[in-house]
C-alpha positions, 0 to 999 in steps of 0.5 A: 768817117769823112763829113759828121754831116754824113751821120745826120743825113744817114739818120734822116734818110733811114728814118724817110725824114723829107728835106727840102731844098735848102735844107739839103744844100746846107746839108750838103755844104757841111759834108763838102767842107768836111771832106774838101770837096769830097777829095781828102783822103778821109772820105768815105763811100758813106759820104758820097752816098749821103751826098748823091741822097742829097743831090736827089732831093734837090741839093744846089751844087752852085750855091755850095760851090759859092760858099765852100772854101776848096783848097788848092791841091798844094795847100791841102797837101801843106795842111795835111803834112802839118796835121800829120806832124803835129805832137801835143806839148806841155806848156808850164802847166797848160796841155794842148790836146791832140789835134783832131784828124780831119 
């Protein structure tokens, strides 16, 4: 799953809940931020279907584009390389947790 928001949107859609354009836009922001504007390798067809459903419910992409941080491919690649190469460590008695995959 590329975006946690996708799970919420799927449940809302399945239950026939009506969302306002503002709500659809906010959900779309969540999906876009978690999936790098639907460009990360972890983006799934479910994320795309949820995004399409939100567009059908008047999500405002101008607002989404103004608020989302779209990183360059170079920066995204560097961040992915850092995440891929992270290792848990222990410093004295404090242990790091494993990094969260994006």
